[in-house]
N, C-alpha and C positions, 0 to 999 in steps of 0.2 A: 570536532573540527572539520571544516570542509576541505576536501582535497581537490586536485585539479580535474577530477572527473565530475565535480559538481554535486557530490553528495556529502552528507554529514553523518559521521559515526554516532550511533545512539545505543546506549545500554540500558536495559530495563530488567528489573528483578523478575526471574521466572516464577511461575506458580509453585515451584518446588521450594521456594524460600531460600535457596542456596546459590544457584547459578545466576549469573548476569547474562541475559540474552544479548548476544552481539549482533547489532543490526546497523542498518543504514537508511537514511531518509534523503530523497531527492526532492528538492523544492523548486518549483517553476518560478519564472519571472512574472510579476504581476499577481493579481488575485487568483487563487486556485479555483478550479472548477469542482474539485472533489478530492477525496483521499482514496488511494488505491493500495491495497495490501497484497503482497505476493508471498505465498507460502511454498517453500521448495520441497523437493522429494527426498527419498531415502538415499543415503550416502552421497550427498552433494551439499551445496551451501548457497547462500543468497547471492554471492558474488557472481555466480554463473548466470544470473538474470540481469546483469548490468545493462546489456543492450536493450532489452525490453523496458527496463525501468527508466532508462534515459529517454527512450522514445515516448513513453507515457508522460514523463515530466515535461518534455518539450511540447506535448499537446495540452499542457496546462494543469496537470494533476500533481498533488503531493503523493509520491510513491515511496513505499517503505516495505521492509522485510527484515528478517533476522535469521541467524543460524539456529536450528533446533537444538535441544538438549542432545548431547552425544554427537554433535556435528560441528564442523568448522571451528570458528573462533569461540563459540560458546563452550565447547569442550575444554576442560582445564588439563591440557597436556594430551599427547597422543593416546595415552592409556585410557582416556575416557571416550575416545571415538568408538561409536557402535554400541554404547551402553546408555540407555535413556534414564532409568530410575530403578531403585530397589523395589518399588511397588507402584502399580497403576501408572506406568510410564505413558501409556496411550492417553490417559486422562490429562496428564501434564502437557502433552503435545497439543491437545485440544484447548485446554485452558489458556495456554500461552498465546494463542491467536488473539483472544480477547484482551489479555493483559497488555500485550504490546500495542494493539490497536487503541486501547483506552489511553495509553500514555501519549501516543502520537496525536490522537484527536483532541485531547485536552490542550495540546500545545498549538495545534494548527486550526482548530475550529470544530466543535462538536456538531455545528449546524450544517457542515458540508456533507454532501452525499458520500456514502462509504461503500466502496466496491472491494470485493474479495475474490482472489484467484488462488487456486491451489493446483499443483501439478503432481501426478503420480501418488506417492504416499501423502503428499500435501493435499491431493484431491480428497482423499479419505478424511483427512483432518478437517478440511474446511467444510465438508458436507456435514460433519458432526458439529463443528463450531457454529455453523449458521442455524442450527436447530436446537442444540442442547443448551441446558442451563438458562433457559429463558427466564428473566427476572433476577438472575444472580448479579452480583456487583460488577463482575467483569464481562458479562455478556454484551456483545456488540452485534446488533442485528444489521446485516449488510442490506444495502438498497438493491444490489444485484450481485449474483454469485456466478463466477466462471469456474467450471470444473474441467480440468485438463488432464488427459491421459489417465482416466480413471478406469476402474474395473467393476464388473457387475457381480451379482450373487454367485457364490462358489459352493457347490454341494459338498466339497471336501473341506470347507473352512472349519467345521466343528472338529473333525478328526485332526486337522493340522494344528489347531489350537491345543488340543489335548496332548499331542506329541511334543509341542514346544514347552508346555508346562511340565511334562514329564522329564524332558531333557534338562530343564532348569532345576528341577528338584534333585535329579540324579547327578548331573555334572557340575552344577553351580551356575549362578545367574550370569557370570561373565565368561562362561565357556563358549566355544564355537562348535558348530555341528555341520560338517560337510553334507551329511545325509539330509538334514532339514533344508539346507540351502539348495540342494539339488531338487528336492521335492517342490520347493517354493518357486524356484527360478530356472530350473534345469531345462525346461522346454522352450524358454523364451527365444532361443536362437535356432530352433528347429527349422524355421522357414528360410533361414539365411545361411545354411551350412556351406554352400558353395563359395561364400566369400571368405571362409577360413579365418574368421575373426569373431571371438566370443562376444564382442561388443556390437555386432552388426545390428542387433535388434533395437539399439538406441536411435540410430539415425543413418541415413545414407552417406552423410558427410564424414569422410574418413579423417579429415583434419580435426573435426570435433571429437571423434573417437580417440585419436592420438592424444589430444589434450586431456581428455577424461582419464585415460589409463596412466598418464604421467603425473596426475594430481593426487597427492596423498589424501586429500579431503574427499576424493571420489572412490578410492580403491580400498578403503578399510572394510572390514567385515562386521556384520551385525552379530552381537552376542545372542545366545539363545533367549535371554529375557527380552531383548529388543525385537527379535523375531516374534515372540509371543505378543508384544505390544502391537506389532504390525498386523498380526492375525486378528487381534481384538478390534483394531480400527476397521479392517476389511469386513469383519462379521457385523459389527454394529451399524456401519453406514449402509449396509445392504439388508438390514433386517426389515421385516414387515412393519414394525413400529416406526422405523425411521421414515419410510415412504409415506406412511399415514400422517405422521406428526410434523413433517417438514412444513414450515410456514408458507401458505399459499400465496401470500403477498410479496414473496421474494422471487423475482424472475431468475431463472437458471439457464445458463448457456453451457452445454456439454460440447467440448471440442476434443478431437482425438485423431490420430493417424489411422487410416484404414488398415495399415500393416502393423499396428501396435499389438503385440501379444498380451500386454497387460489388460487391454480391453477386448481380448479374444477376437482381434481383427474386426472390430466394430460390433460384434454380436453382444458382448457384455455391455458396451456403452448403450446400445439400443435397448437392452433390457432395463437399464437404469432410466432411460428416457421414457419408455413405455409404462413402467411402474409409477413414475412420478405423474405422468399424464393421466393414468387410470385413477389416481387419487386426487385429481382435480388441481394439480400444481401447474404453474406457469413455466413451461420448459420448452426449450428448443435445442436442436442438436445439429452438429456439422462434422462430418468425417472428411479428412483431407486425403485424397487419393494418392497412393504410392508414397505416403509418409509414414514414418515409424513412431517410436515412443516419444522422442523429444521433438515435437513439432516446432519448437522455437529454435531448434538447431538443424532443421531440415529445410527442404525447398519451399515449403508452404509458409515459412516464417512471415513474410510481409503480408500475405493474405490473412494469416491468423491475427496479427495485430490490428489490421483494418477491421476485421470482424468483431474483435473485442471492443474497439473504439466505437463502432456502430451500435453495439449492444448497450454500452453504458451511456451513449448520448441519447 
């Protein structure tokens, strides 16, 4: 049912065959120009993208997204927050992109251009979703891909994955590990220590940081199995095979804050750009100066949206 914000709630069965993906669809007035899917990041939910999704809807696009497994309204109770799946959760996250897109496109028009955006962990997911499982029943090839707040190849990824798998075997899949969290994210705030806020790396906007820390759907912890899934996503979307096999006919726009630690302050994003270009892919990149990880909640927000609209037009 539509609410006063102008979106419709939509639920689609996840690729895990158990959970209903809790999503929303924003429908423009008149004939739509295309369908635009937004894939959110780690420990957040699709409602945080309401401002972006309404802007795109008002520009004439059907805009949609959902809460991942283990996130937001898709999680069945708070006890499921931060746990993706008993096995191959990273694959479920990738598969669900196509599952939800297929349901929306069947309702609003398969012939419409299909645009796909992923932020942070969602950027890793969409990078794989845009290239994996070509030919499968749920594969949805995007006409254009927007990769936001992504990270590049990490030499320590293999060791990190081994550690998360060991912790999962030793402590149990739903356990937590402060050690692994520190190794994965502990350095993110190192450039912003003077602000005395562990969330400083997200955005310069202190009001957005306050909203984030007060939201239970943003402050839960990832279980060791979910951390393992995150490591799998990061490793696989930065593999030599991925850069070689990514479809050359899908234009890619990489956008990130120049002060984003996930993208190694632009260096990691540049590596992704250069590796795609070296393999003959259609890719462009823009770094937004003095902006941090959440560029949609930082000072560059209007410029980011205009750049996305220019890219898909």
